[in-house]
N, C-alpha and C positions, 0 to 999 in steps of 0.2 A: 920709155916704159916707166916706172915706178908704183911707188905701194901709195895708199893714205888709211888715216885713219878717224875715228868720226864716233861723238858722242851724243846721245837723243836721236839716235836714228829712225827710221818709218816705222822698224817691229817696235810694238807697241805689248808685245806679250799677251793679245787676248788669244782665247781658245779659236780656235782653228777648225771650219766649218767642215763636218763629213765630208771625206776624200769619195766614196763611193754610196747612191743611196738605195734603196731597194726599188727603184722606179727608175733606176738605169737600164741597161741593155742584158735582160734576163739569161742570155747566151754566159755573161760575168758569171753571175750566180751558178747555172747550171754546171762550170767545169770549177771542181776546187783547184785544179793547179792553175788554170787562167784568170781566177779571181785575186789567189796569194799573190802573183808576178805581178798582176796589173794593179792592185793595192800599194806592194812593195817600189815598185816602180814611180808612181804618185805621190808617197810619203817621201820618198830620194829628192823627186823635184821639188818639193813646198818645201824640205827643210833648206835646198839649196838658197831658193828665192829669200828663204827668211835669214842665211847666212850673209846672203849679197846685199843685202838690206842694213843689217846689224855690222858691217864691214863698211859702207858709205851709208855718212849721215846724209846725202842728198841726192835725193832722186829728178831727174833733170830732163823734160821734153824739149831735142834739141831746135826744133822748131814747131810752129804750132800743127796741134792735131798729129803729130809724131809721137810715138811709145815711149815714157821717161826710160832713162837710162842715168846709170853713177856721175854724177858731176866730178866724178876724179876720171872717168873715161875719156869726157871731153877737154878734160883740163892737160892733160896727159898728152894726148893726140897735137893739142895746140902747142904746149910746149918740145914738142917733136917736130911737127912741121918748125917751129920757129928756130930749131937749133940746125934744122939745114938749111935754113936763112941764112944762118949768122955763120954757117960754115962757109956755104957758096959766096958770100961777101968778105968775107975778113982768113979765109982760109982756115979758120980755128974758132973755138964759140969762145967767145966772152962775156962775162956779165955784169954790171954795176955790182961793187960792194955795197953791203948792208950799212949802211952810214949812221944809224943808231937815230935816227929822227921820229920824233911822235906826231902821229895826227894832233894835231890842238881842236880839242874840243870844250866844250863849257860846261857848268853846272844843268839839271833841269829845270830849276827856275829860271833861267835866261831865257829860255824857251819862250817864255810868257810875257816878257817885259818888253816885247815891240822890235825893230827893226832899228825906229829912229834913234834909242838909246846909244847903237853902236856905233852911229856914223860919227860923232864927236864937234856936231854941230846942232842947235836947236832947231824945235818942232817949226816954228816958225819961218826960221831959212829956207827948212828942205820945202815949206808949202808953198814960199814967193819963187822958189826956183824953179816948181814944179808948174807953177803957172806963166813963165817964162818959157817954159820948154824946151822945142829943139835949140834956142840960143844958150839955152842953160847947160844942156849938154855939149854943146860947141866950145864951149867956155870952159868946161872942167878940162876937155881935153887939150884944147889951148895949153892950159895953165899947168898940166901936169903927167899929160900922157906922156909915153916915150915913142920912140920914131914909129914903132911897128904898128902902137898905138892909135897911132895919126892916119897909117896908111889905111889902118882897119875901119877909121871914122868917115873918110873921104870917100871908101869903096862903098860901106853902107848907106851913104845919103846920094854918093853921087855918080858912082859906078852903074854899070850895070852887071847883071847876075850872071855867074861861068865867064868872065871878060877879064879876070885879074890872072897872068900868068906866073904868078910865084906860085910856089909850093912850100906848103906850112911844116914844120919840121914837126910842131907840135903834133899834129894829124896825121904822121906818119907820110911825108911829103903828098900829100893832097890839096887840089885847088880847091878856094873856097867855090861853093855851088855848083861845083861838077859831080858826076854820079858815076860810081865806079863798079864794077865786078858785078856787072848785070844787071845793074840797080836800074829802074825804069824813071826814065826823065818826066818830073812833073811840069815843065812848063814852063820855068822859071829863066832857061836859059836867055840872056839878053834883054832881059827886062828890066825895069827903075825900081826904085824903091817902093812906088805906087802900086805894085803888083803885089808886094806882101799885106802891105796896108789895105787893100781892096779884096784882100782873100776871104774866103765864106768864113774859115775860121776865126779870122783879126776880126770880123764882120759880126758874128757872133758872139764873141765875148767884147765887142763894144772898146777893140783896142784905138785907141790913139797912137796918131803917126809917132808918136814918142814912146810910146810903151815898145814899139817893132822895133825901132831904133834901137832901143837900149838891150831887147832882148838878142834882135840880132847880132848886136853888138858882141855881145855876152859867150854866144857861141866860136865868136875868132878868136886870135890870140890876146885880143884885149882882155880875156875873161882874168888872166895871170893879173894884172893892175888893179884889177875891181876885187878879185877875193883876197889878198895878200893883207892888207891894208885891213880890212876886217879879221881875218885871224890873226895878224899881229896885235894888233888893237894899240897901237901905238902914236896916239895925236887923233885932230880930223882926218875923215877920209877921203884924200882927194877927189872922189865920185860920188858926192850924197845924193843929188840930185839925180842920176842914173841908176845908183842901188835905188832909187825911190821908184820909179820907173819899174825896174824888174821885178821889185817886190811884189807891187802890185800886178803889173802884167800876169806875171805866173799864177795871182790869185785868180782874175781874170778869166785866164785859160782854164783853170781847173774846174771853174763853175762851167765850161763846155765840157766838160768830161762827166758831166752828171745823163748826160744824154744819151751817151756811147752805148755802143751795143753792150760793151763787156762790162759797164759800171758798175753791176753789182756780182763779177764774177772775180775769183782771187786770179791773181799776177805777182808776179814776181821781178825783178829789174836790179842789174848788177852795176856795181861800182869798183873798178881795178885800182889800186894804187902801186907803186914802186918803192923802196925802199924805204918804208915807213912802219911804225908800232903801232898798236893801242895804245893809249892812253892807261895810266895803272888802274885799275880797277872799274877798268870799261866794261868788263866781263859782269860786274854785281851790276852797275846802278847806271851804266849808257852814255850820254853824250850830247851836247847841241852842238851841233853844229854852225860856227857862226856866219860861214860863206854860201853862197846858193851852193845846191847840191844837184852837180850831175849824174844822172846814172842812166842806161842805156837796156830795151828792152832786149839787147841783142848782146847775149853771152859773151860772143867771139870779140865785139867793142872793147868790152870792160875789162877780155884780157891783154887785148892790144894796148890799152893806157897802161898796162902793169908789165909791159913786156922788156928784154933787157936787163935784168934785174935778178941779183937773187935773193932774196926777200920781197914775197908778193903779196900784197893783202887785197881779199876780193870781198863783199859786200854783197851778201844778197838780201834785198831788199824783201820783203814778203806782205803781199797787202788784200785785202780783201774787199773793197770797193774804192771807188774812186777819190770817196774820203780821205784816203791815205795814199795816194798817188799824187806827184809832181807834175807840170802842166808839159803836156806833149809841145814840142819844139822844131819838131820833122817838117814841116810846112814852112818856116821861116827859116830854119838852119841855116849858115855858110857851109855847114858840113852834114846836109841831110842822111849820108850812110851812116850815120853815127846811132839813129832813132834816138834821141836826146831827150829825157823826162826830167827838166828839172824841177828840183822841189824851192822852197824859198829860201831865206837865209834864216836859222835860227831852228832850222830843223830838229826835232828831236831823235834821237836811235835808240830804239828800247831795244836790246839783246834779249832773243828768243829762250838761251840756250844752249841752243842748236849749232855745232863749230865741227870742223874737219880740219886736217894739215894734210895734204897731197906732194910728197917730194917726188922729184926725178929724179934718174940715175945720175944726171949733171947736180945732182945736189941743189938745185933750184927746188927752193920752199912755196907751197901758196896755202897759206894761212886763212882760211874761207870760213865770217860767222855771220849768221842771219839773223835779220832786225827788223823792227817793227818802227814803221818812221810815224812819228807823232806832230801832226802839223799843227 
């Protein structure tokens, strides 16, 4: 259990519509007692709904087609289940303490300057590298990749989907290209790289094998080696060609979203972080994310990425159409259960002013902030 508090909730102060109209059941109007009791009951119910909305800044449908419920209810249920898992695993709950780390974001202007400026190598070097294709990606990882990076590269290039036995810590102990929790398999198991290159979504987006390899790599444990230099901005990026193919591949896949059934519908996406705080002034001015920005359409996936921490940050990215959305990577992701939507580097996050703080009885604090992504 716990409590929550929010600003700018769903109640906007409009005058409520009449609760009873003269064209309603005439029996109500012919009996004064029944009419008064019915009206009082309906007024009480309406006030309860309004008060509930004021208490909770965010109302969320837990699954497509379901009725919206307070985000706090879903978060607290997740936290309660997590606490039970920790108790059964260790005998006592334990959460990583807040380390006073701050999310690194840039100024709004930087979103318009293009990613090449932040890779620390010239445009021509990147263009020449992209012309070399997969050989350039291999060379980058051979020169600068960690042991895990090289395992992931070998798997993506030469392996068959779902046939690597290792369980990866960053994904909660899951194997690559495995399907869990009743999720339906999509036919990838045992298939080589060509399966993803020839996938209908890849073909519709005109992805080259290099795009598919770079994007697949990003969904593996190699994402850290790709992201950290972009955020630290200390010298030349060790994987500039890989980043360039990721950036271009996202743009191509986002174009595919224009033909989706929900292209013009409002959709929300989530990003969970553990033990980090927002930069000073973020609520007023927003910020630019230097690295590719991973989000999920599944709230629980985002909550898992913030688990086992005392302080948790949850972004709610609200979008009005495909123009504001990242690229759906589920068809090629090494972890398809994450339902990942990837935004390109230098996405600007524009706060809407809507926030909520949710605190559990164990003192775990979820800070929720709604932003509009600007690509």
